[in-house]
C-alpha positions as YAML, in Angstrom:
chain: A
units: angstrom
residues:
- id: 1
  name: MET
  ca: [55.77, 51.57, -82.02]
- id: 2
  name: THR
  ca: [59.43, 51.70, -82.87]
- id: 3
  name: ARG
  ca: [61.88, 52.20, -80.07]
- id: 4
  name: GLY
  ca: [65.04, 52.46, -82.13]
- id: 5
  name: TYR
  ca: [66.59, 49.12, -81.17]
- id: 6
  name: ASP
  ca: [69.56, 47.81, -83.17]
- id: 7
  name: ASP
  ca: [69.34, 45.38, -86.08]
- id: 8
  name: HIS
  ca: [69.58, 42.25, -83.91]
- id: 9
  name: PHE
  ca: [66.19, 42.92, -82.29]
- id: 10
  name: ASP
  ca: [63.27, 41.15, -84.00]
- id: 11
  name: PRO
  ca: [59.89, 42.40, -82.71]
- id: 12
  name: ALA
  ca: [58.05, 39.51, -84.37]
- id: 13
  name: GLN
  ca: [59.97, 36.84, -82.41]
- id: 14
  name: LYS
  ca: [58.16, 35.53, -79.36]
- id: 15
  name: PHE
  ca: [59.68, 33.42, -76.58]
- id: 16
  name: GLU
  ca: [56.53, 31.69, -75.35]
- id: 17
  name: GLY
  ca: [53.81, 29.73, -77.04]
- id: 18
  name: LYS
  ca: [50.30, 30.99, -77.42]
- id: 19
  name: THR
  ca: [47.96, 29.97, -74.62]
- id: 20
  name: GLN
  ca: [45.03, 27.87, -75.66]
- id: 21
  name: TYR
  ca: [41.69, 29.20, -74.53]
- id: 22
  name: ASP
  ca: [39.07, 26.68, -73.42]
- id: 23
  name: ALA
  ca: [35.66, 28.33, -73.73]
- id: 24
  name: ARG
  ca: [33.80, 25.19, -72.63]
- id: 25
  name: GLY
  ca: [35.69, 24.87, -69.28]
- id: 26
  name: ILE
  ca: [36.50, 21.20, -69.82]
- id: 27
  name: TRP
  ca: [40.00, 21.55, -68.42]
- id: 28
  name: VAL
  ca: [38.67, 23.08, -65.23]
- id: 29
  name: ARG
  ca: [36.16, 20.24, -64.78]
- id: 30
  name: CYS
  ca: [38.91, 17.67, -65.37]
- id: 31
  name: ALA
  ca: [41.11, 19.33, -62.76]
- id: 32
  name: CYS
  ca: [38.25, 19.40, -60.25]
- id: 33
  name: GLU
  ca: [37.41, 15.74, -60.81]
- id: 34
  name: TRP
  ca: [41.04, 14.75, -60.50]
- id: 35
  name: HIS
  ca: [41.33, 16.73, -57.28]
- id: 36
  name: SER
  ca: [38.18, 15.33, -55.75]
- id: 37
  name: HIS
  ca: [38.69, 11.64, -56.69]
- id: 38
  name: GLU
  ca: [42.36, 11.21, -55.88]
- id: 39
  name: PRO
  ca: [43.33, 11.66, -52.20]
- id: 40
  name: ILE
  ca: [46.05, 14.23, -51.76]
- id: 41
  name: ILE
  ca: [47.74, 15.09, -48.45]
- id: 42
  name: SER
  ca: [48.56, 18.74, -48.28]
- id: 43
  name: SER
  ca: [51.55, 20.07, -46.43]
- id: 44
  name: ASP
  ca: [49.22, 21.92, -44.05]
- id: 45
  name: GLN
  ca: [47.84, 18.61, -42.79]
- id: 46
  name: ILE
  ca: [51.35, 17.22, -42.26]
- id: 47
  name: GLN
  ca: [52.33, 20.33, -40.31]
- id: 48
  name: ALA
  ca: [49.12, 20.17, -38.26]
- id: 49
  name: ASN
  ca: [49.76, 16.53, -37.33]
- id: 50
  name: PHE
  ca: [53.33, 17.36, -36.31]
- id: 51
  name: ASN
  ca: [52.16, 20.28, -34.17]
- id: 52
  name: LYS
  ca: [49.52, 18.10, -32.53]
- id: 53
  name: ARG
  ca: [52.15, 15.47, -31.63]
- id: 54
  name: THR
  ca: [54.83, 17.85, -30.35]
- id: 55
  name: LYS
  ca: [53.14, 20.99, -28.97]
- id: 56
  name: SER
  ca: [50.74, 20.71, -26.09]
- id: 57
  name: GLN
  ca: [47.48, 22.59, -26.14]
- id: 58
  name: LEU
  ca: [46.06, 24.39, -23.12]
- id: 59
  name: GLY
  ca: [44.94, 21.79, -20.58]
- id: 60
  name: GLU
  ca: [46.32, 18.87, -22.62]
- id: 61
  name: VAL
  ca: [49.39, 16.95, -21.45]
- id: 62
  name: LEU
  ca: [51.85, 15.41, -23.90]
- id: 63
  name: ALA
  ca: [52.66, 11.74, -23.47]
- id: 64
  name: PRO
  ca: [56.05, 11.26, -21.76]
- id: 65
  name: ASN
  ca: [58.87, 10.00, -23.94]
- id: 66
  name: CYS
  ca: [60.35, 7.77, -21.17]
- id: 67
  name: ASN
  ca: [63.98, 8.61, -21.99]
- id: 68
  name: LEU
  ca: [65.14, 7.76, -18.47]
- id: 69
  name: ASP
  ca: [63.88, 4.18, -18.83]
- id: 70
  name: CYS
  ca: [66.24, 3.61, -21.77]
- id: 71
  name: VAL
  ca: [69.46, 4.41, -19.84]
- id: 72
  name: PRO
  ca: [70.99, 2.65, -16.83]
- id: 73
  name: ARG
  ca: [70.18, 3.94, -13.36]
- id: 74
  name: GLY
  ca: [72.49, 6.75, -12.25]
- id: 75
  name: HIS
  ca: [73.44, 7.69, -15.82]
- id: 76
  name: SER
  ca: [74.51, 11.33, -16.17]
- id: 77
  name: PHE
  ca: [73.89, 13.16, -19.42]
- id: 78
  name: GLY
  ca: [76.74, 15.25, -20.82]
- id: 79
  name: ARG
  ca: [80.39, 15.35, -19.88]
- id: 80
  name: VAL
  ca: [81.16, 14.70, -16.23]
- id: 81
  name: LYS
  ca: [83.61, 17.26, -14.87]
- id: 82
  name: PRO
  ca: [85.47, 16.62, -11.64]
- id: 83
  name: LYS
  ca: [84.96, 19.25, -8.98]
- id: 84
  name: SER
  ca: [87.93, 21.55, -8.63]
- id: 85
  name: SER
  ca: [89.57, 21.73, -5.23]
- id: 86
  name: ASN
  ca: [90.29, 25.44, -5.66]
- id: 87
  name: GLY
  ca: [86.75, 26.80, -5.72]
- id: 88
  name: THR
  ca: [85.80, 30.21, -4.42]
- id: 89
  name: SER
  ca: [84.46, 28.85, -1.16]
- id: 90
  name: ASP
  ca: [87.67, 26.88, -0.58]
- id: 91
  name: LEU
  ca: [89.84, 29.93, -1.11]
- id: 92
  name: ILE
  ca: [87.80, 32.13, 1.26]
- id: 93
  name: THR
  ca: [87.53, 29.70, 4.18]
- id: 94
  name: ASP
  ca: [89.99, 29.62, 7.03]
- id: 95
  name: SER
  ca: [91.62, 26.23, 7.35]
- id: 96
  name: ASN
  ca: [91.58, 26.31, 11.16]
- id: 97
  name: GLN
  ca: [87.80, 26.85, 11.51]
- id: 98
  name: SER
  ca: [84.92, 24.71, 10.42]
- id: 99
  name: SER
  ca: [83.00, 25.98, 7.42]
- id: 100
  name: CYS
  ca: [79.77, 26.65, 9.32]
- id: 101
  name: LEU
  ca: [81.42, 28.93, 11.85]
- id: 102
  name: PHE
  ca: [83.32, 30.73, 9.12]
- id: 103
  name: LYS
  ca: [80.16, 31.34, 7.09]
- id: 104
  name: GLN
  ca: [78.36, 32.72, 10.12]
- id: 105
  name: ASP
  ca: [81.23, 35.08, 10.90]
- id: 106
  name: PHE
  ca: [81.61, 36.06, 7.25]
- id: 107
  name: TYR
  ca: [77.91, 36.91, 6.81]
- id: 108
  name: LYS
  ca: [77.90, 38.77, 10.12]
- id: 109
  name: TRP
  ca: [80.92, 40.80, 8.99]
- id: 110
  name: LEU
  ca: [79.31, 41.58, 5.61]
- id: 111
  name: GLY
  ca: [76.09, 42.64, 7.29]
- id: 112
  name: SER
  ca: [77.83, 44.94, 9.75]
- id: 113
  name: LEU
  ca: [79.93, 46.41, 6.93]
- id: 114
  name: ASN
  ca: [76.81, 47.16, 4.90]
- id: 115
  name: ASP
  ca: [75.11, 48.70, 7.95]
- id: 116
  name: LEU
  ca: [78.15, 50.90, 8.52]
- id: 117
  name: LYS
  ca: [78.21, 52.00, 4.88]
- id: 118
  name: LEU
  ca: [74.52, 52.94, 4.99]
- id: 119
  name: LEU
  ca: [74.89, 54.87, 8.26]
- id: 120
  name: LEU
  ca: [77.92, 56.74, 6.97]
- id: 121
  name: GLN
  ca: [76.20, 57.51, 3.71]
- id: 122
  name: HIS
  ca: [73.35, 59.24, 5.56]
- id: 123
  name: ARG
  ca: [75.62, 61.27, 7.84]
- id: 124
  name: SER
  ca: [78.45, 62.22, 5.48]
- id: 125
  name: ASP
  ca: [78.76, 64.42, 2.43]
- id: 126
  name: GLU
  ca: [79.24, 63.39, -1.20]
- id: 127
  name: ASP
  ca: [83.07, 63.48, -1.21]
- id: 128
  name: PHE
  ca: [83.32, 60.64, 1.33]
- id: 129
  name: GLN
  ca: [85.76, 57.88, 0.27]
- id: 130
  name: PHE
  ca: [85.18, 54.51, 1.92]
- id: 131
  name: ASN
  ca: [88.77, 53.29, 1.33]
- id: 132
  name: ASP
  ca: [90.19, 56.26, 3.25]
- id: 133
  name: PHE
  ca: [87.74, 55.55, 6.02]
- id: 134
  name: CYS
  ca: [88.97, 51.94, 6.32]
- id: 135
  name: ASP
  ca: [92.54, 53.13, 6.75]
- id: 136
  name: LYS
  ca: [91.47, 55.53, 9.51]
- id: 137
  name: ALA
  ca: [89.34, 52.86, 11.20]
- id: 138
  name: GLN
  ca: [92.35, 50.57, 11.59]
- id: 139
  name: HIS
  ca: [93.82, 53.19, 13.91]
- id: 140
  name: PHE
  ca: [90.99, 52.57, 16.42]
- id: 141
  name: ASP
  ca: [91.46, 48.78, 16.34]
- id: 142
  name: LYS
  ca: [94.05, 48.50, 19.11]
- id: 143
  name: ASN
  ca: [93.73, 44.70, 19.59]
- id: 144
  name: GLN
  ca: [94.05, 43.95, 15.84]
- id: 145
  name: THR
  ca: [90.85, 41.86, 15.89]
- id: 146
  name: GLY
  ca: [89.38, 43.38, 12.73]
- id: 147
  name: TRP
  ca: [86.15, 44.26, 14.59]
- id: 148
  name: LEU
  ca: [84.99, 47.69, 15.76]
- id: 149
  name: PRO
  ca: [81.64, 48.46, 17.34]
- id: 150
  name: VAL
  ca: [79.43, 50.85, 15.42]
- id: 151
  name: ASP
  ca: [79.05, 52.96, 18.58]
- id: 152
  name: THR
  ca: [82.69, 54.01, 18.20]
- id: 153
  name: PHE
  ca: [81.79, 56.17, 15.24]
- id: 154
  name: PHE
  ca: [78.37, 57.47, 16.29]
...
């Protein structure tokens, strides 16, 4: 079959040697004997041993590595960062009250605010704006305490 290649193409040139056929099967027997007599560790066995050492099976506990015994008592791992004095809780608290009283009042205020929002949501229409309501509610707070009973509105 001629394909019309140019003059530089030589169809008789081959790039690989001819394979030698072994009709008797001696090479196969030699390979089998070599494989059976000489111990070879396959990569599957290495991977299986690694998995057995590092991954626990169901109901089997891995041996502890005892890392904490190698470091002095009280050692902290990682970088130690000093606590900032301007945390969120420090900025919210009132300096004149103790933190426990402030937290109780703060949670009570949040709870009553959420109750008020839920009650207003059930009784009002969709165009209700909570920010406008807060401005109107300040009108009823004559003592400037920041607290209004829910009965005032219902």
